[in-house]
C-alpha positions in Angstrom: 90.2 -173.3 -10.7 86.9 -174.4 -9.2 86.2 -178.0 -8.5 83.8 -179.0 -11.3 81.3 -181.6 -12.2 78.6 -181.5 -14.8 75.9 -180.3 -12.3 77.8 -178.5 -9.6 80.7 -176.0 -9.5 82.4 -175.1 -6.2 84.9 -172.5 -5.3 85.8 -170.7 -2.0 82.6 -171.8 -0.2 80.4 -171.0 -3.1 78.3 -173.7 -4.9 76.8 -173.1 -8.3 74.2 -175.6 -9.4 71.7 -176.0 -12.2 68.3 -174.3 -11.6 65.8 -176.8 -13.1 62.9 -177.1 -10.7 60.0 -174.7 -10.5 61.3 -173.6 -7.0 64.7 -172.9 -8.5 63.2 -170.9 -11.3 61.1 -168.9 -8.9 64.3 -168.2 -6.9 66.2 -167.3 -10.2 63.5 -164.8 -11.1 63.1 -163.4 -7.6 66.8 -162.9 -6.8 67.3 -159.4 -8.3 64.3 -158.0 -6.5 65.9 -159.0 -3.2 69.3 -157.8 -4.3 68.2 -154.4 -5.4 65.4 -153.8 -2.8 65.4 -150.2 -1.9 67.9 -149.3 -4.6 67.4 -145.7 -5.9 68.1 -146.3 -9.5 67.3 -150.0 -10.3 63.8 -150.3 -12.0 62.0 -153.6 -11.2 60.8 -155.3 -14.4 57.4 -157.0 -14.2 57.9 -160.5 -12.8 55.4 -161.9 -15.2 57.5 -160.6 -18.1 60.7 -162.1 -16.6 58.9 -165.5 -16.2 57.7 -165.3 -19.8 61.2 -164.6 -21.1 62.6 -167.7 -19.4 59.7 -170.0 -20.3 60.5 -172.2 -23.4 56.7 -172.6 -24.0 56.1 -168.9 -24.2 59.2 -167.2 -25.6 59.8 -167.5 -29.3 63.6 -167.4 -28.8 63.5 -171.1 -27.8 62.3 -172.1 -31.3 66.0 -171.7 -32.2 67.8 -171.2 -28.9 68.5 -173.0 -25.7 69.3 -171.9 -22.2 70.5 -173.3 -18.9 69.9 -171.5 -15.6 72.3 -171.6 -12.7 72.1 -170.4 -9.1 75.0 -169.7 -6.7 74.6 -170.5 -3.0 76.9 -169.8 0.0 77.8 -172.2 2.7 74.5 -171.3 4.6 72.5 -172.2 1.5 71.6 -168.5 0.8 71.3 -167.5 -2.9 74.2 -165.2 -3.8 74.1 -165.1 -7.6 72.6 -166.3 -10.8 73.5 -166.7 -14.5 72.2 -168.2 -17.7 74.2 -170.0 -20.3 72.6 -169.4 -23.7 72.8 -170.9 -27.2 71.5 -168.6 -29.9 70.7 -170.7 -32.9 70.1 -167.7 -35.1 73.5 -166.2 -34.2 75.3 -169.5 -35.0 73.4 -169.8 -38.3 74.5 -166.4 -39.4 78.1 -166.3 -38.0 79.2 -169.9 -37.4 81.7 -168.5 -35.0 81.3 -170.9 -32.0 80.0 -168.2 -29.8 77.7 -168.9 -26.9 76.3 -166.3 -24.6 75.7 -165.6 -20.9 72.9 -163.5 -19.5 70.7 -162.6 -16.5 73.9 -162.3 -14.5 73.5 -161.0 -10.9 75.8 -161.4 -8.0 75.7 -160.3 -4.3 78.9 -162.1 -3.5 82.5 -161.3 -4.4 84.9 -162.2 -7.1 84.9 -165.9 -6.2 81.1 -166.1 -6.6 81.2 -164.3 -10.0 84.1 -166.5 -11.2 82.3 -169.7 -10.3 79.1 -168.5 -12.0 81.0 -167.7 -15.2 82.8 -171.1 -15.1 79.5 -172.9 -14.7 78.1 -171.2 -17.7 81.3 -171.7 -19.7 81.4 -175.4 -18.9 77.8 -175.9 -20.1 78.5 -174.0 -23.3 81.7 -176.1 -23.9 79.5 -179.2 -23.7 77.4 -177.7 -26.5 80.6 -177.6 -28.6 81.1 -173.8 -28.3 84.4 -172.0 -28.1 83.8 -168.5 -26.7 81.3 -166.8 -24.4 79.9 -163.3 -25.0 77.5 -161.2 -23.0 75.5 -160.1 -21.3 72.5 -160.9 -23.5 69.1 -161.5 -21.9 68.8 -163.7 -23.9 69.8 -162.0 -27.2 70.9 -158.6 -28.6 67.3 -158.2 -29.7 66.3 -158.2 -26.0 67.8 -156.3 -23.1 71.6 -156.6 -23.6 74.9 -155.0 -22.5 76.6 -154.2 -19.2 76.2 -150.7 -17.8 79.8 -149.4 -17.3 79.1 -145.7 -16.8 76.0 -143.7 -15.8 75.1 -145.5 -12.5 73.5 -142.5 -10.9 70.5 -142.4 -13.2 67.7 -145.0 -13.8 67.8 -147.0 -17.0 65.3 -146.3 -19.8 62.8 -148.9 -21.0 64.3 -152.3 -21.8 67.8 -151.1 -20.8 69.9 -152.9 -18.2 71.1 -151.6 -14.8 73.9 -153.2 -12.7 76.4 -152.2 -10.1 79.9 -150.8 -11.1 81.6 -153.9 -9.7 80.2 -156.2 -12.4 82.7 -154.9 -15.0 85.6 -155.7 -12.6 84.1 -159.3 -12.1 84.2 -159.8 -15.9 87.7 -158.4 -16.4 89.1 -160.4 -13.4 87.5 -163.6 -14.9 89.3 -163.1 -18.2 86.7 -161.3 -20.3 87.6 -158.5 -22.7 85.4 -155.7 -24.0 84.4 -156.4 -27.6 82.0 -153.5 -28.2 81.0 -150.2 -26.6 77.5 -148.8 -26.9 76.1 -145.4 -26.0 72.8 -144.0 -24.7 72.3 -140.5 -25.9 70.0 -138.1 -24.1 68.3 -135.1 -25.7 66.0 -132.5 -24.3 64.1 -130.2 -26.6 65.2 -127.1 -24.6 68.8 -127.8 -25.4 68.4 -129.3 -28.8 69.6 -127.5 -31.9 67.9 -129.0 -34.9 69.5 -126.5 -37.4 71.7 -129.1 -39.1 69.0 -131.7 -39.0 66.7 -129.4 -40.8 69.3 -128.6 -43.4 70.0 -132.3 -43.8 66.3 -133.1 -44.1 65.8 -130.4 -46.8 68.8 -131.9 -48.7 67.3 -135.4 -48.5 64.0 -134.3 -49.9 65.7 -132.4 -52.8 67.7 -135.5 -53.7 64.7 -137.8 -53.3 61.6 -135.8 -54.3 59.4 -139.0 -54.0 60.1 -139.3 -50.2 57.2 -138.8 -47.8 57.2 -139.1 -44.0 54.2 -140.5 -42.2 53.3 -141.8 -38.7 52.4 -145.4 -38.0 48.9 -146.4 -38.9 47.7 -148.4 -35.8 44.5 -149.5 -37.7 46.9 -151.6 -39.8 49.2 -152.5 -36.9 50.1 -156.0 -38.0 50.9 -155.0 -41.5 53.0 -152.0 -40.3 54.9 -154.3 -37.9 55.7 -156.7 -40.8 57.0 -153.8 -42.8 59.2 -152.6 -39.9 60.6 -156.1 -39.4 61.5 -156.4 -43.1 63.4 -153.1 -43.1 65.0 -153.8 -39.7 66.4 -157.2 -40.8 67.8 -155.7 -44.0 69.1 -152.4 -42.4 70.8 -154.0 -39.5 72.2 -157.1 -41.2 75.8 -155.7 -41.4 75.8 -154.2 -37.9 78.1 -155.8 -35.2 76.4 -158.7 -33.6 73.1 -158.3 -35.4 70.9 -161.4 -35.5 67.7 -161.3 -37.6 64.5 -161.7 -35.7 62.4 -164.6 -36.7 58.8 -163.9 -37.7 57.6 -165.4 -34.4 60.1 -163.3 -32.3 59.0 -160.1 -34.0 55.3 -160.9 -33.7 55.9 -161.5 -30.0 57.7 -158.2 -29.6 55.1 -156.3 -31.6 52.3 -157.7 -29.4 54.2 -156.5 -26.3 54.9 -153.1 -27.7 51.4 -152.7 -29.1 50.2 -152.1 -25.5 52.5 -149.0 -25.1 53.3 -147.6 -28.5 52.4 -144.0 -29.3 51.9 -143.8 -33.1 52.6 -140.0 -33.0 56.3 -140.8 -32.5 56.7 -143.8 -34.8 57.7 -142.8 -38.3 58.0 -144.4 -41.7 59.7 -142.9 -44.7 58.3 -143.9 -48.1 59.8 -143.4 -51.5 57.1 -143.3 -54.1 54.9 -145.2 -51.7 57.4 -147.9 -50.8 58.6 -147.9 -47.2 62.4 -147.5 -47.0 63.1 -146.4 -43.5 61.6 -146.2 -40.0 62.2 -145.0 -36.5 60.4 -146.1 -33.3 60.3 -144.1 -30.1 58.5 -145.6 -27.1 57.2 -144.0 -23.9 59.7 -144.7 -21.2 57.5 -146.9 -19.1 60.3 -147.3 -16.6 59.2 -143.9 -15.2 56.1 -145.7 -14.1 57.6 -149.1 -13.4 59.9 -147.7 -10.8 56.9 -147.1 -8.6 55.6 -150.7 -8.9 57.1 -152.4 -5.8 58.8 -155.7 -6.4 57.6 -155.9 -10.0 54.2 -157.3 -9.0 51.1 -156.0 -10.6 48.7 -157.1 -7.9 47.3 -156.0 -5.6 48.7 -152.5 -5.8 51.1 -152.5 -8.7 48.6 -152.2 -11.6 46.7 -149.2 -10.2 50.1 -147.4 -9.6 51.3 -148.3 -13.1 48.1 -147.1 -14.7 48.1 -143.9 -12.7 51.6 -142.9 -13.5 51.1 -143.9 -17.2 47.9 -142.0 -17.7 48.5 -138.9 -15.6 51.8 -137.5 -16.8 54.1 -139.7 -15.0 55.7 -140.9 -18.2 57.2 -137.8 -19.9 60.2 -139.1 -21.7 60.8 -141.4 -24.7 63.3 -144.1 -25.6 64.2 -144.6 -29.3 65.4 -148.2 -29.5 65.2 -148.8 -33.3 65.9 -147.0 -36.5 66.5 -148.6 -39.9 67.3 -147.5 -43.4 67.3 -150.0 -46.3 70.9 -150.6 -47.6 70.3 -149.0 -51.0 69.5 -145.7 -49.2 72.4 -146.0 -46.8 74.7 -143.0 -46.6 72.2 -140.6 -48.0 71.1 -139.0 -44.7 67.7 -140.5 -44.4 68.2 -140.6 -40.6 67.8 -136.8 -40.6 64.0 -136.6 -41.3 63.4 -139.4 -38.9 65.3 -137.9 -36.0 64.0 -134.4 -36.8 60.4 -135.6 -36.8 61.0 -137.2 -33.4 62.6 -134.1 -32.0 59.8 -131.9 -33.2 56.8 -134.1 -32.5 57.8 -135.6 -29.1 57.4 -132.3 -27.1 54.0 -131.7 -28.8 52.8 -135.1 -27.5 54.0 -134.6 -24.0 57.6 -136.0 -24.2 60.2 -133.2 -23.9 63.1 -135.6 -23.7 64.3 -138.8 -25.4 67.0 -141.4 -24.9 68.4 -142.8 -28.1 69.9 -146.2 -27.3 71.9 -148.0 -27.9 74.2 -146.5 -30.5 77.2 -148.6 -31.5 80.6 -146.9 -30.9 81.4 -147.7 -34.5 78.4 -145.7 -35.9 80.2 -142.4 -36.3 77.6 -140.9 -38.6 74.7 -141.2 -36.1 76.9 -140.3 -33.2 78.0 -137.1 -34.9 74.4 -136.2 -35.9 73.1 -136.7 -32.4 75.9 -134.7 -30.9 75.5 -131.9 -33.4 71.8 -131.5 -32.4 72.7 -131.3 -28.7 72.4 -134.9 -27.7 74.9 -136.0 -24.9 76.3 -139.4 -24.1 74.4 -140.2 -20.9 75.3 -143.8 -20.3 77.9 -146.2 -21.5 77.3 -149.9 -22.1 79.6 -152.7 -23.3 79.6 -156.3 -24.4 82.4 -158.7 -23.2 83.8 -161.9 -24.5 86.3 -164.6 -23.6 87.6 -167.8 -25.1 86.3 -170.9 -23.3 87.7 -173.8 -25.4 
């Protein structure tokens, strides 16, 4: 067991300490860019976005949450890892299960480094009165979340994580257990068979003659975003681990997505004029971001990002969200939403789409995606261990 104090954790030549100063935070943000430099598949997120996420003055998560950052250093003082311990107030309000979270985990060292980082995060969460630690969440399941456990030889889609295979071993060796598996499905229009989706869509419209499908109206973007938030919070409330987005969190997300959304592949289903379901597909901006060296927009990053975005460099989608109001659940309303995406995406320059993530327990959607030719392209997981 590592030697432990409130501020410092030591084990096998590794020291983990709180990262509180602006220099520490700069190191915390910059560590992955050094760790993955030259890596073929890791896609560098924009540094400004990472700083924004960790800034209590700019990220709406901190209205109900708290976070402590830690850095790991070897005997020479070199940074060899990082982790954040996270309290999610919205999660505790909904579940009251004593669960804290860890996130932003990266480690260039071995098992001892990882173990010491996990213990530092666990000790801080224990001091907050929490009994178990779950993750990774960066900082919540409404953000980038999950550990990649299969599919390492392909870049991640927009807002999806990437990590080396050894991270799963680190978690298991430190006493974590897998508590949920999530899948990323990949579909290309050349190999998609929408026959069953079309039949399902026809059946849905016969059962609900008042249903109409439309695309997002960007001239009423804020109103449309509020509608999607309302459906999302209702539709997902019974899903594993779901935590409702606050109004401020959703406004923040909507403002970020407003810059990249393509309304031709965002759909709403209305029953007699009342929105009851939606799906959102986003251009996979990671196809452009992978060319932005070091996650820096200036001086050369922004021109590259714009060039790849505007001249055909982004030719795939990611569908991160779909929601159906509970009263319509089990009636196949996903069919017209998925069918519309499959049909309209190629017409708008996107021949392929990743649908992620899909919970392993969502048999209906998994079966529907596989029947249309979608394949499980990547596997993600959430892990948990008792810390009390």
